C-alpha positions as CSV (number, residue, x, y, z in Angstrom):
1,M,42.6,49.8,147.6
2,A,45.9,49.4,145.6
3,K,45.7,47.0,142.7
4,R,47.6,43.7,143.0
5,V,48.9,41.5,140.2
6,T,48.6,37.9,141.1
7,K,51.4,35.5,140.3
8,K,49.2,32.5,139.8
9,N,47.7,32.1,136.4
10,V,44.1,31.2,135.5
11,N,43.5,28.3,133.1
12,T,47.2,27.5,132.8
13,N,47.9,25.3,129.8
14,E,51.7,25.5,129.2
15,M,52.7,24.4,125.7
16,D,55.9,22.7,124.7
17,G,58.3,25.3,123.1
18,K,61.4,23.1,122.7
19,E,61.0,23.0,118.9
20,F,60.4,26.7,118.9
21,F,63.8,27.5,120.5
22,E,65.5,25.0,118.3
23,A,64.1,26.8,115.3
24,I,65.3,30.2,116.7
25,H,68.9,28.8,117.0
26,Q,68.7,27.2,113.6
27,I,67.9,30.6,112.1
28,E,70.9,32.0,114.0
29,Q,73.2,29.3,112.5
30,E,71.9,29.6,109.0
31,K,71.4,33.3,108.7
32,G,73.4,34.8,111.5
33,I,70.4,36.4,113.1
34,K,70.7,36.8,116.9
35,P,68.1,35.0,119.0
36,G,67.2,38.1,120.9
37,Y,66.1,39.8,117.6
38,M,64.1,36.8,116.6
39,M,62.4,36.6,120.0
40,E,61.4,40.2,119.6
41,K,59.9,39.6,116.2
42,V,58.1,36.4,117.4
43,T,56.7,38.3,120.3
44,Q,55.3,41.0,118.0
45,A,53.9,38.2,115.7
46,L,52.1,36.4,118.5
47,L,50.7,39.6,119.9
48,S,49.6,40.9,116.5
49,A,48.0,37.6,115.7
50,Y,45.9,37.5,118.9
51,R,44.9,41.1,118.6
52,R,43.7,40.5,115.0
53,D,41.1,38.0,116.2
54,H,40.2,39.6,119.6
55,E,39.3,43.2,119.6
56,G,39.6,45.4,122.7
57,V,42.5,43.6,124.3
58,G,44.8,46.6,123.9
59,D,48.1,46.4,125.7
60,N,47.0,43.7,128.2
61,L,48.9,41.0,126.4
62,M,52.3,39.6,127.4
63,I,54.7,36.9,126.4
64,E,56.6,34.7,128.7
65,A,59.4,32.7,127.1
66,N,61.6,30.3,129.2
67,E,64.3,28.6,127.1
68,E,65.5,26.4,130.0
69,A,62.0,25.1,130.5
70,G,61.3,25.0,126.8
71,T,58.1,27.0,127.0
72,V,56.6,30.0,125.3
73,R,53.4,31.3,126.8
74,L,51.0,34.0,125.9
75,F,49.0,35.7,128.7
76,L,46.1,38.1,128.8
77,K,45.9,40.3,131.8
78,K,42.4,41.0,133.2
79,D,41.2,43.2,136.1
80,I,38.9,41.6,138.7
81,V,35.7,43.6,138.9
82,E,32.2,43.0,140.4
83,E,30.4,43.5,137.1
84,V,32.1,42.8,133.7
85,D,31.7,45.5,131.1
86,N,34.6,44.5,128.8
87,P,35.2,40.7,128.8
88,A,38.4,41.3,126.8
89,M,40.0,43.1,129.7
90,E,37.9,42.2,132.8
91,I,36.9,39.1,134.8
92,S,34.4,38.7,137.6
93,L,35.5,38.0,141.1
94,E,33.5,34.8,141.1
95,E,35.2,33.4,138.0
96,A,38.7,34.5,139.2
97,R,38.2,32.8,142.6
98,R,37.5,29.4,140.9
99,A,41.2,29.2,140.1
100,L,42.6,31.6,142.6
101,P,40.6,31.6,145.9
102,Q,42.6,34.5,147.4
103,A,41.7,36.8,144.5
104,E,40.3,40.2,145.5
105,L,38.4,43.0,143.7
106,G,40.9,45.3,142.0
107,D,43.5,42.6,141.5
108,T,44.8,41.7,138.1
109,V,45.1,38.1,137.0
110,R,46.9,36.5,134.0
111,I,44.8,34.3,131.7
112,E,46.9,32.0,129.5
113,V,45.9,32.0,125.9
114,K,45.8,28.5,124.5
115,A,47.5,28.0,121.1
116,R,44.4,26.4,119.6
117,S,42.5,29.6,120.3
118,F,44.4,31.3,117.5
119,G,42.4,31.3,114.3
120,R,43.8,30.6,110.8
121,I,44.0,34.3,109.9
122,A,45.9,35.0,113.2
123,A,48.3,32.2,112.5
124,Q,49.0,33.6,109.0
125,T,49.6,37.0,110.5
126,A,52.1,35.6,112.9
127,R,53.9,33.8,110.1
128,Q,54.1,36.9,108.0
129,V,55.5,39.0,110.8
130,I,58.2,36.4,111.5
131,I,59.1,36.1,107.8
132,Q,59.2,39.9,107.5
133,G,61.4,40.0,110.7
134,I,63.9,37.6,109.1
135,R,63.9,39.6,105.9
136,E,64.5,42.9,107.7
137,A,67.3,41.3,109.8
138,E,69.0,39.9,106.7
139,Q,68.7,43.3,104.9
140,G,70.1,45.0,107.9
141,M,73.1,42.7,108.1
142,I,73.7,43.2,104.3
143,Y,73.5,47.0,104.7
144,D,75.8,47.1,107.7
145,E,78.4,44.9,105.9
146,F,78.4,46.8,102.6
147,S,78.1,50.3,104.1
148,T,81.7,49.7,105.4
149,K,82.8,49.2,101.8
150,E,81.8,52.6,100.5
151,H,84.6,54.1,98.4
152,E,86.3,50.7,98.3
153,L,87.0,48.2,95.6
154,L,85.0,45.0,95.4
155,T,85.3,42.1,93.0
156,G,81.9,40.9,91.6
157,V,80.9,38.1,89.3
158,V,78.8,39.0,86.2
159,T,75.5,37.1,86.5
160,R,73.5,38.7,83.7
161,I,73.9,41.2,80.8
162,D,70.7,43.0,79.8
163,P,70.5,42.7,75.9
164,R,68.1,45.7,75.8
165,N,70.3,48.4,77.4
166,G,73.6,46.7,78.1
167,S,73.4,47.0,81.9
168,V,75.3,44.4,83.9
169,S,74.2,42.5,87.0
170,L,76.9,41.4,89.4
171,R,76.9,39.3,92.5
172,L,79.0,41.1,95.2
173,H,80.4,39.5,98.4
174,A,81.5,41.4,101.5
175,G,82.4,39.3,104.5
176,D,79.7,36.6,104.9
177,Q,77.1,38.7,103.1
178,F,76.3,39.0,99.4
179,T,74.0,41.1,97.3
180,D,73.3,41.9,93.6
181,A,74.3,45.2,92.1
182,Y,73.8,46.8,88.7
183,L,76.4,48.4,86.6
184,G,74.5,50.8,84.4
185,T,75.8,51.9,81.0
186,S,76.7,55.4,82.3
187,E,79.1,53.7,84.8
188,Q,80.7,51.4,82.3
189,V,83.9,52.2,80.4
190,K,83.3,52.8,76.8
191,G,84.6,49.9,74.7
192,E,84.7,47.3,77.6
193,R,83.1,44.0,76.9
194,Y,81.6,41.8,79.6
195,A,80.7,38.1,79.8
196,E,78.6,36.1,82.2
197,G,80.8,34.5,84.8
198,Q,83.5,37.1,84.4
199,R,85.1,38.5,87.6
200,L,85.1,42.3,87.6
201,K,86.5,44.9,89.9
202,V,84.1,47.7,90.7
203,Y,84.2,50.9,92.9
204,V,81.5,51.2,95.5
205,V,80.2,54.8,95.1
206,E,77.4,54.6,97.8
207,V,75.3,52.2,99.7
208,R,71.6,53.2,100.2
209,R,68.7,51.8,102.2
210,A,65.8,50.9,99.9
211,T,62.4,49.2,100.4
212,K,63.6,46.1,98.6
213,G,66.8,45.9,100.5
214,P,70.2,47.7,100.4
215,Q,71.1,49.3,97.1
216,V,74.8,49.2,96.2
217,L,75.8,51.8,93.6
218,I,78.9,50.7,91.7
219,S,81.1,52.2,89.0
220,R,83.9,51.4,86.6
221,T,84.4,55.0,85.5
222,H,84.9,56.7,88.9
223,P,88.4,58.1,89.5
224,G,88.4,56.3,92.9
225,L,88.7,53.0,91.0
226,V,92.1,53.9,89.8
227,K,93.2,55.1,93.2
228,R,92.1,51.9,94.9
229,L,93.9,49.8,92.2
230,F,97.1,51.7,93.0
231,E,96.6,50.9,96.7
232,L,96.4,47.3,95.8
233,E,99.5,47.3,93.6
234,V,101.7,49.8,95.3
235,P,102.6,49.1,99.0
236,E,103.9,52.7,99.4
237,V,100.5,54.1,98.4
238,Y,98.6,51.6,100.7
239,D,100.7,52.5,103.8
240,G,100.6,56.2,103.1
241,T,104.3,56.7,102.3
242,V,103.2,57.9,98.8
243,E,100.1,60.1,98.7
244,I,97.8,60.5,95.8
245,R,97.1,64.2,96.0
246,S,94.8,64.7,92.9
247,M,93.4,62.7,90.1
248,A,91.6,63.5,86.8
249,R,90.2,60.7,84.6
250,E,88.4,60.2,81.3
251,A,87.5,56.5,81.7
252,G,88.8,54.2,79.1
253,S,91.1,56.7,77.6
254,R,93.4,58.5,80.0
255,T,94.1,59.3,83.7
256,K,96.4,61.9,85.2
257,M,97.5,61.4,88.7
258,A,99.6,63.7,91.0
259,V,101.6,61.9,93.7
260,W,103.7,63.2,96.5
261,A,106.0,61.7,99.2
262,D,107.0,63.5,102.5
263,E,110.2,61.5,102.8
264,P,112.9,63.0,100.5
265,N,114.5,59.6,99.8
266,V,111.2,58.2,98.4
267,D,110.5,58.6,94.7
268,P,106.7,58.7,94.4
269,I,106.6,58.4,90.7
270,G,109.1,55.5,90.7
271,A,107.1,53.7,93.4
272,C,103.9,53.9,91.4
273,V,105.5,52.8,88.1
274,G,107.4,49.9,89.8
275,P,110.4,47.9,88.5
276,R,110.3,47.9,84.7
277,G,106.8,49.4,84.9
278,Q,105.3,46.3,86.4
279,R,103.0,48.0,88.9
280,V,101.5,50.5,86.5
281,N,101.3,48.0,83.7
282,T,99.2,45.7,85.9
283,I,96.7,48.5,86.5
284,V,96.7,49.5,82.8
285,E,95.8,45.9,82.0
286,E,93.0,45.9,84.5
287,L,91.7,49.1,82.9
288,K,91.9,47.5,79.4
289,G,94.7,49.7,78.1
290,E,93.7,53.1,79.7
291,K,96.8,55.4,79.6
292,I,98.0,56.7,83.0
293,D,100.2,59.8,83.4
294,I,101.8,60.0,86.8
295,I,103.3,63.4,87.8
296,R,104.8,64.9,90.9
297,W,102.6,67.1,93.0
298,S,104.1,70.5,94.0
299,E,103.1,73.4,96.2
300,D,104.4,75.7,93.5
301,P,101.5,76.2,91.1
302,S,103.8,77.0,88.1
303,E,105.8,73.8,88.7
304,Y,102.6,71.8,89.2
305,I,100.9,73.1,86.1
306,A,104.0,72.5,84.0
307,A,104.2,68.9,85.2
308,A,100.4,68.4,84.6
309,L,100.8,69.2,80.9
310,A,103.3,66.3,80.4
311,P,104.4,64.9,78.1
312,A,104.6,68.4,76.6
313,D,107.5,70.7,77.5
314,V,106.6,74.1,79.0
315,I,108.6,77.3,78.7
316,S,106.7,79.4,81.3
317,V,103.6,79.5,83.5
318,E,102.1,82.8,84.6
319,E,99.2,83.0,87.0
320,L,96.3,85.3,86.0
321,P,93.8,87.0,88.3
322,A,91.0,84.7,89.3
323,R,87.6,85.2,87.6
324,A,84.3,83.9,89.1
325,D,86.3,82.0,91.8
326,A,88.2,80.1,89.1
327,K,92.0,80.3,89.1
328,S,93.6,80.7,85.7
329,C,97.0,80.8,84.2
330,R,98.8,81.3,80.9
331,V,101.2,78.7,79.7
332,V,103.8,79.2,76.9
333,V,105.1,76.1,75.1
334,P,107.4,75.6,72.1
335,D,105.7,75.8,68.8
336,D,106.3,72.2,68.1
337,Q,104.8,71.2,71.4
338,L,101.5,73.0,71.1
339,S,99.4,70.1,69.7
340,L,101.0,67.8,72.3
341,A,100.2,70.1,75.2
342,I,96.6,70.5,74.0
343,G,96.2,66.8,73.2
344,K,93.8,65.0,70.9
345,E,90.5,66.8,71.0
346,G,91.9,68.9,73.9
347,Q,92.1,66.0,76.3
348,N,95.6,66.7,77.7
349,A,94.8,70.3,78.5
350,R,91.4,69.3,79.8
351,L,92.8,66.7,82.2
352,A,95.6,69.0,83.4
353,A,93.0,71.7,84.2
354,K,90.9,69.2,86.2
355,L,94.0,67.9,88.0
356,T,95.3,71.3,89.0
357,G,92.1,73.2,89.4
358,Y,93.3,76.0,87.0
359,K,91.9,77.2,83.8
360,I,94.8,76.9,81.4
361,D,95.4,79.2,78.4
362,I,98.1,77.6,76.2
363,K,100.1,79.8,73.9
364,P,102.9,78.9,71.4
365,A,106.2,80.7,71.9
366,S,106.0,82.5,68.5
367,A,102.6,84.1,69.3
368,P,102.6,87.7,70.5
369,L,101.5,87.8,74.1
370,E,99.5,90.5,75.8
371,P,101.4,92.1,78.7
372,I,100.3,90.5,82.0
373,E,99.3,94.0,83.3
374,D,96.8,94.4,80.4
375,L,95.3,91.0,81.3
376,I,94.9,92.0,84.9
377,A,93.2,95.2,83.9
378,Q,90.9,93.3,81.6
379,A,90.0,90.8,84.2
380,E,89.2,93.6,86.7
381,A,87.0,95.3,84.2
382,D,85.2,92.1,83.3
383,A,84.6,91.4,87.1
384,A,83.2,94.9,87.6
385,E,80.9,94.4,84.6
386,E,79.7,91.1,85.9
387,A,79.0,92.6,89.3
388,L,77.0,95.4,87.8
389,E,74.9,93.0,85.7
390,A,74.2,90.9,88.8
391,A,73.2,94.0,90.8
392,M,70.9,95.2,88.0
393,A,69.3,91.8,87.7
394,Q,68.7,91.7,91.5
395,A,67.2,95.2,91.5
396,E,64.9,94.3,88.6
397,E,63.6,91.4,90.6
398,N,62.9,93.7,93.5
399,G,61.3,96.3,91.2
400,E,64.1,98.8,91.8
401,I,66.6,100.6,89.5
402,P,70.1,101.1,90.9
403,E,71.5,104.7,90.7
404,S,74.5,103.5,88.7
405,A,72.1,102.2,86.0
406,E,70.3,105.6,85.8
407,E,73.6,107.4,85.3
């Protein structure tokens, strides 16, 4: 005989759930958590609580919530059998017919679980599940909001400065959400000083999920910080009329930035500098005096490299053969411009190399220069030697000796 599920409930004792639904909507108003999510967590809580105190019920539990009627009811489904072997999941025909005269063997009836049948431990379990559900929902909303801010600029308020290691705690806001983030010493600009209550712009490097909630990684040294500051101050950069093609930064000291505009009537450098230097000066002030060199990007490597070495003048740029996948070039400058091209502690040349992606060999005009053909031949010889050394190392790992080595 096919199993029937009866619609009438045995031992019905409907409990008032008006306050329960009011609490659900209050949570939505205060924390922005949707009622459907909370109902799911409450359902899990009630089921977990009952299972904790009643072994063997398995998946025979169900929740019936009716907001219009203001009721939340917990039922235990039981099969009607002649002889009960498992009281948690079975009920005798005689007992079932006391409440449901038309009940038959093989049917399933729903037994309502009274609220007072929950023990203290079960109630605690339910409470913990609900609290955990609220916490997970809050963390999920924070993550969703802040993950959209990756690689963006946020303004935080300094809440604490650790006297031991100098790390800074900030309270960040994004939309309706807020969280705390930590600016480690490695992400701070050398020489900057912070104070509690200070408003500070930071660059969001990454947002990660963590056991204690979303972790927002922030930086004041990342080159992206400078790029976003230019987007804030320069409308042409924000709308894409002027494009920042490349950037190299040594935080707190100097930044080189290559800009380009597709429209011939737009001066990309002038747009970034602004009238009387107002735009770039605002950014320099935010960066506590960090120098910013703005150059014009070019498809011509020689022109681009010469511009990257500004403020030094360049006589000539010659590309050299690439070595180990690294592009290189030789730059000749006037004798009196050599120190300017190299920069203090090599900074100007170093930033120019980062900006252009070329290894730059700077020579004064008075120095004798090797013919470019000799440099090419030397580069080819060096490459062949490196390849041979790599082959021999690989052969040695495999226990072999290449023929070229024997020769």
